[in-house]
DSSP file (Angstrom, degrees, kcal/mol; ACC not computed):
  #  RESIDUE AA STRUCTURE BP1 BP2  ACC     N-H-->O    O-->H-N    N-H-->O    O-->H-N    TCO  KAPPA ALPHA  PHI   PSI    X-CA   Y-CA   Z-CA
    1    1 A X              0   0    0      0, 0.0     2,-0.5     0, 0.0    49,-0.1   0.000 360.0 360.0 360.0 133.2  -28.9   11.5   -5.2
    2    2 A X        +     0   0    0      2,-0.0    13,-2.9     0, 0.0     2,-0.4  -0.883 360.0 168.7-101.1 127.1  -29.2   15.3   -5.2
    3    3 A X  E     +A   14   0A   0     -2,-0.5     2,-0.3    11,-0.2    11,-0.2  -0.965   4.4 148.9-145.1 121.9  -25.9   17.2   -4.9
    4    4 A X  E     -A   13   0A   0      9,-2.0     9,-2.7    -2,-0.4     2,-0.4  -0.960  24.4-147.6-147.7 166.0  -25.2   20.9   -5.4
    5    5 A X  E     -A   12   0A   0     -2,-0.3     2,-0.7     7,-0.2     7,-0.2  -0.999  12.6-157.8-140.7 139.5  -22.9   23.6   -4.1
    6    6 A X  E >>> -A   11   0A   0      5,-3.3     5,-1.8    -2,-0.4     4,-0.7  -0.878  19.3-175.6-109.6  91.7  -23.1   27.3   -3.5
    7    7 A X  G >45S+     0   0    0     -2,-0.7     3,-0.7     1,-0.2    -1,-0.2   0.855  76.6  59.5 -61.2 -37.7  -19.4   28.2   -3.7
    8    8 A X  G 345S+     0   0    0      1,-0.2    -1,-0.2    -3,-0.1    -2,-0.0   0.855 117.6  31.3 -61.1 -35.5  -19.8   31.8   -2.7
    9    9 A X  G <45S-     0   0    0     -3,-0.7    -1,-0.2     2,-0.1    -2,-0.2   0.349 107.1-121.5-104.0   4.5  -21.4   30.9    0.6
   10   10 A X  T <<5 +     0   0    0     -3,-0.7    11,-2.1    -4,-0.7     2,-0.4   0.938  63.2 143.2  53.1  52.8  -19.5   27.6    1.2
   11   11 A X  E   < -AB   6  20A   0     -5,-1.8    -5,-3.3     9,-0.3     2,-0.4  -0.984  32.9-167.3-125.5 134.1  -22.7   25.6    1.3
   12   12 A X  E     -AB   5  19A   0      7,-2.8     7,-2.3    -2,-0.4     2,-0.5  -0.946   8.3-153.2-116.5 140.1  -23.3   22.1    0.0
   13   13 A X  E     -AB   4  18A   0     -9,-2.7    -9,-2.0    -2,-0.4     2,-0.5  -0.968  12.8-178.6-116.0 120.5  -26.7   20.5   -0.4
   14   14 A X  E >  S-AB   3  17A   0      3,-2.5     3,-2.3    -2,-0.5   -11,-0.2  -0.966  74.8 -26.3-120.5 113.8  -26.9   16.7   -0.2
   15   15 A X  T 3  S-     0   0    0    -13,-2.9    -1,-0.1    -2,-0.5   -12,-0.1   0.864 128.2 -47.4  50.1  41.3  -30.3   15.2   -0.7
   16   16 A X  T 3  S+     0   0    0      1,-0.2     2,-0.6   -14,-0.1    -1,-0.3   0.320 112.2 121.0  86.9  -8.7  -31.9   18.3    0.6
   17   17 A X  E <   -B   14   0A   0     -3,-2.3    -3,-2.5    59,-0.1     2,-0.4  -0.809  51.7-150.4 -92.7 120.2  -29.6   18.7    3.7
   18   18 A X  E     +B   13   0A   0     -2,-0.6     2,-0.3    -5,-0.2    -5,-0.2  -0.718  23.0 167.0 -89.7 137.0  -27.7   21.9    3.7
   19   19 A X  E     -B   12   0A   0     -7,-2.3    -7,-2.8    -2,-0.4     2,-0.5  -0.995  41.5-103.7-147.3 152.3  -24.3   22.0    5.4
   20   20 A X  E    S+B   11   0A   0     -2,-0.3    21,-1.9    -9,-0.2    22,-0.5  -0.628  78.2  77.4 -74.3 124.9  -21.3   24.3    5.5
   21   21 A X  E     -C   40   0B   0    -11,-2.1     2,-0.3    -2,-0.5    19,-0.2  -0.986  65.7-100.0 165.3-168.0  -18.6   22.9    3.3
   22   22 A X  E     -C   39   0B   0     17,-1.5    17,-3.2    -2,-0.3     2,-0.4  -0.956  28.6-106.3-143.0 159.1  -17.4   22.4   -0.2
   23   23 A X  E     -C   38   0B   0     -2,-0.3     2,-0.5    15,-0.2    15,-0.2  -0.726  31.4-158.7 -85.4 140.8  -17.2   19.8   -2.9
   24   24 A X  E     +C   37   0B   0     13,-3.2    13,-2.3    -2,-0.4    12,-0.4  -0.957  21.6 165.9-126.3 110.1  -13.8   18.3   -3.4
   25   25 A X        +     0   0    0     -2,-0.5     3,-0.1    11,-0.2    -1,-0.1   0.166  49.2  99.8-114.1  20.0  -13.1   16.6   -6.7
   26   26 A X  S    S+     0   0    0      1,-0.2     2,-0.3    11,-0.1    -1,-0.1   0.764  97.9  11.2 -75.6 -24.4   -9.3   16.3   -6.6
   27   27 A X  S    S-     0   0    0     -3,-0.2    10,-0.4     7,-0.1    -1,-0.2  -0.988  82.2-116.8-150.1 148.6   -9.6   12.6   -5.5
   28   28 A X        -     0   0    0     -2,-0.3     7,-0.2     1,-0.2     6,-0.1  -0.247  47.9 -72.3 -80.3 169.5  -12.5   10.2   -5.4
   29   29 A X     >  -     0   0    0      5,-2.8     4,-1.2     1,-0.2    -1,-0.2  -0.365  39.2-138.1 -55.6 134.2  -14.0    8.4   -2.4
   30   30 A X  T  4 S+     0   0    0      1,-0.2    -1,-0.2     2,-0.1    -2,-0.0   0.563  98.6  43.8 -77.3  -5.9  -11.6    5.8   -1.3
   31   31 A X  T  4 S+     0   0    0      3,-0.1    -1,-0.2    22,-0.1    -2,-0.0   0.832 132.3   9.9-102.2 -46.5  -14.4    3.3   -0.7
   32   32 A X  T  4 S-     0   0    0      2,-0.1    -2,-0.1     0, 0.0    -4,-0.0   0.547  91.1-120.9-114.7 -10.5  -16.7    3.6   -3.8
   33   33 A X     <  +     0   0    0     -4,-1.2     2,-0.1     1,-0.3    -3,-0.1   0.491  57.6 151.9  84.5   3.0  -14.7    5.8   -6.2
   34   34 A X        -     0   0    0     -6,-0.1    -5,-2.8     2,-0.0     2,-0.4  -0.415  36.4-126.2 -71.3 142.0  -17.4    8.5   -6.4
   35   35 A X  S    S+     0   0    0     -7,-0.2   -10,-0.1     1,-0.2    -7,-0.1  -0.997  76.9  39.7-131.0 135.9  -16.3   12.1   -7.1
   36   36 A X        -     0   0    0    -12,-0.4    13,-0.4    -2,-0.4   -11,-0.2   0.487  66.5-168.4 -93.3 156.8  -16.8   14.6   -5.7
   37   37 A X  E     -C   24   0B   0    -13,-2.3   -13,-3.2   -10,-0.4     2,-0.5  -0.561  24.5-114.0 -93.4 170.4  -16.6   14.0   -2.0
   38   38 A X  E     -CD  23  47B   0      9,-3.3     9,-2.6   -15,-0.2     2,-0.7  -0.906  10.3-146.2-113.3 130.3  -17.8   16.7    0.5
   39   39 A X  E     -CD  22  46B   0    -17,-3.2   -17,-1.5    -2,-0.5     2,-0.7  -0.864  18.8-153.0 -90.1 120.7  -15.6   18.6    2.9
   40   40 A X  E >>> -CD  21  45B   0      5,-3.3     5,-1.5    -2,-0.7     4,-0.9  -0.851   5.9-161.3-100.8 109.4  -17.8   19.2    6.0
   41   41 A X  G >45S+     0   0    0    -21,-1.9     3,-0.9    -2,-0.7    -1,-0.2   0.888  85.1  63.1 -55.6 -44.4  -16.6   22.3    7.9
   42   42 A X  G 345S+     0   0    0    -22,-0.5    -1,-0.2     1,-0.3   -21,-0.1   0.815 119.0  24.7 -54.8 -35.0  -18.3   21.4   11.2
   43   43 A X  G <45S-     0   0    0     -3,-0.8    -1,-0.3     2,-0.2    -2,-0.2   0.340  98.6-126.1-114.2   5.3  -16.1   18.3   11.6
   44   44 A X  T <<5S+     0   0    0     -3,-0.9     2,-0.3    -4,-0.9    -3,-0.2   0.923  73.4 116.8  49.8  48.6  -13.1   19.2    9.5
   45   45 A X  E   < -D   40   0B   0     -5,-1.5    -5,-3.3    21,-0.1     2,-0.3  -0.963  64.7-120.5-147.1 158.0  -13.6   16.0    7.6
   46   46 A X  E     -D   39   0B   0     -2,-0.3     9,-2.7    -7,-0.2    10,-0.5  -0.801  29.9-179.4-102.0 143.5  -14.3   14.6    4.2
   47   47 A X  E     -DE  38  54B   0     -9,-2.6    -9,-3.3    -2,-0.3     2,-0.5  -0.977  26.7-123.3-141.2 153.2  -17.3   12.4    3.5
   48   48 A X  E  >> - E   0  53B   0      5,-2.5     4,-1.2    -2,-0.3     5,-0.7  -0.861  10.2-158.9 -97.8 125.0  -18.8   10.6    0.5
   49   49 A X  T  45S+     0   0    0     -2,-0.5    -1,-0.1   -13,-0.4   -12,-0.1   0.712  90.6  52.2 -74.8 -18.3  -22.4   11.5   -0.4
   50   50 A X  T  45S+     0   0    0      1,-0.1    -1,-0.2     3,-0.1   -13,-0.0   0.947 123.7  22.2 -81.7 -52.4  -22.9    8.3   -2.3
   51   51 A X  T  45S-     0   0    0      2,-0.1    -2,-0.2   -17,-0.0    -1,-0.1   0.485  98.6-131.7 -96.2  -1.6  -21.8    5.7    0.2
   52   52 A X  T  <5 +     0   0    0     -4,-1.2     2,-0.4     1,-0.2    -3,-0.2   0.941  59.1 132.3  52.5  58.0  -22.3    7.9    3.2
   53   53 A X  E   < -E   48   0B   0     -5,-0.7    -5,-2.5    20,-0.1    -1,-0.2  -0.992  60.6-116.4-136.9 143.9  -19.0    7.3    4.8
   54   54 A X  E     -E   47   0B   0     18,-0.4    -7,-0.3    -2,-0.4     3,-0.1  -0.509  23.7-134.5 -69.7 149.2  -16.3    9.5    6.3
   55   55 A X  S    S+     0   0    0     -9,-2.7     2,-0.3    -2,-0.2    -8,-0.1   0.697  85.8  27.3 -81.1 -19.3  -13.1    9.2    4.4
   56   56 A X  S    S-     0   0    0    -10,-0.5    -1,-0.1     3,-0.0     3,-0.1  -0.980  83.4-111.8-141.2 151.9  -10.9    8.9    7.5
   57   57 A X        -     0   0    0     -2,-0.3     2,-0.1     1,-0.2    -2,-0.1  -0.179  52.6 -74.1 -72.6 173.2  -11.5    7.6   11.0
   58   58 A X        -     0   0    0      1,-0.1    -1,-0.2     9,-0.1     2,-0.1  -0.421  54.1-109.4 -68.6 143.9  -11.5    9.8   14.0
   59   59 A X        -     0   0    0      1,-0.1    -1,-0.1    -2,-0.1     5,-0.0  -0.387  11.6-137.8 -72.5 152.3   -8.1   11.1   15.1
   60   60 A X        +     0   0    0     -2,-0.1     2,-0.5     3,-0.0    -1,-0.1   0.461  67.3 118.9 -88.8  -1.0   -6.6    9.8   18.3
   61   61 A X    >   -     0   0    0      1,-0.2     3,-1.7     2,-0.1     6,-0.1  -0.533  55.2-155.1 -68.1 115.2   -5.4   13.2   19.3
   62   62 A X  T 3  S+     0   0    0     -2,-0.5    -1,-0.2     1,-0.3     6,-0.1   0.678  92.4  60.8 -66.6 -15.7   -7.2   14.1   22.6
   63   63 A X  T 3  S+     0   0    0      2,-0.0    -1,-0.3    -3,-0.0     2,-0.2   0.541  75.3 118.7 -85.9  -8.4   -6.8   17.8   21.8
   64   64 A X    <   -     0   0    0     -3,-1.7     4,-0.5     1,-0.2     0, 0.0  -0.398  47.0-165.4 -64.0 127.6   -8.9   17.5   18.7
   65   65 A X  S    S+     0   0    0     -2,-0.2     4,-0.2     2,-0.1    -1,-0.2   0.574  81.9  48.8 -89.1  -9.9  -12.0   19.7   18.9
   66   66 A X  S >  S+     0   0    0      2,-0.1     3,-0.7   -23,-0.1     4,-0.5   0.876  99.1  57.8 -96.2 -46.1  -13.7   18.1   15.9
   67   67 A X  G >  S+     0   0    0      1,-0.2     3,-1.3     2,-0.2    -2,-0.1   0.843  93.3  62.7 -64.2 -40.9  -13.6   14.3   16.4
   68   68 A X  G 3  S+     0   0    0     -4,-0.5    -1,-0.2     1,-0.3    -2,-0.1   0.857 111.9  38.4 -57.2 -34.4  -15.3   13.8   19.7
   69   69 A X  G <  S+     0   0    0     -3,-0.7     2,-0.3    -4,-0.2    -1,-0.3   0.471  88.9 114.6 -94.4  -1.7  -18.6   15.2   18.5
   70   70 A X    <   -     0   0    0     -3,-1.3   -12,-0.1    -4,-0.5     4,-0.1  -0.522  67.2-124.2 -73.9 129.8  -18.5   13.7   15.0
   71   71 A X        -     0   0    0     -2,-0.3    -1,-0.1     1,-0.1    -2,-0.1  -0.244  25.0-107.8 -66.6 162.2  -21.2   11.1   14.3
   72   72 A X  S    S+     0   0    0      1,-0.1   -18,-0.4   -19,-0.0     2,-0.3   0.817 103.3  15.3 -62.7 -30.7  -20.2    7.6   13.2
   73   73 A X  S    S-     0   0    0    -20,-0.1   -20,-0.1   -26,-0.0    -1,-0.1  -0.979  95.8 -89.6-139.6 155.0  -21.5    8.3    9.7
   74   74 A X        -     0   0    0     -2,-0.3   -20,-0.0     1,-0.1    -2,-0.0  -0.219  33.2-131.4 -59.3 156.0  -22.4   11.5    7.8
   75   75 A X              0   0    0      1,-0.2    -1,-0.1    -4,-0.0   -23,-0.0   0.311 360.0 360.0 -96.7   7.0  -26.0   12.6    8.2
   76   76 A X              0   0    0    -59,-0.0    -1,-0.2   -60,-0.0   -59,-0.1   0.470 360.0 360.0 -94.4 360.0  -26.9   13.2    4.6
């Protein structure tokens, strides 16, 4: 797995896929224990680059602007 971050520009690269976000190493993935997980700006959500899972399900708030368009799993 390829994982890097350009902190100055808030860009994370996961396996060659660039996305706006940051690496978050304050707590590990709740599924596989991998650290760091990735905060994905586009969906206001955290994802694990190792197990390719979102850390939390979609919110039930109908006013949420992020969740309706979020794919079932991260795309990296």
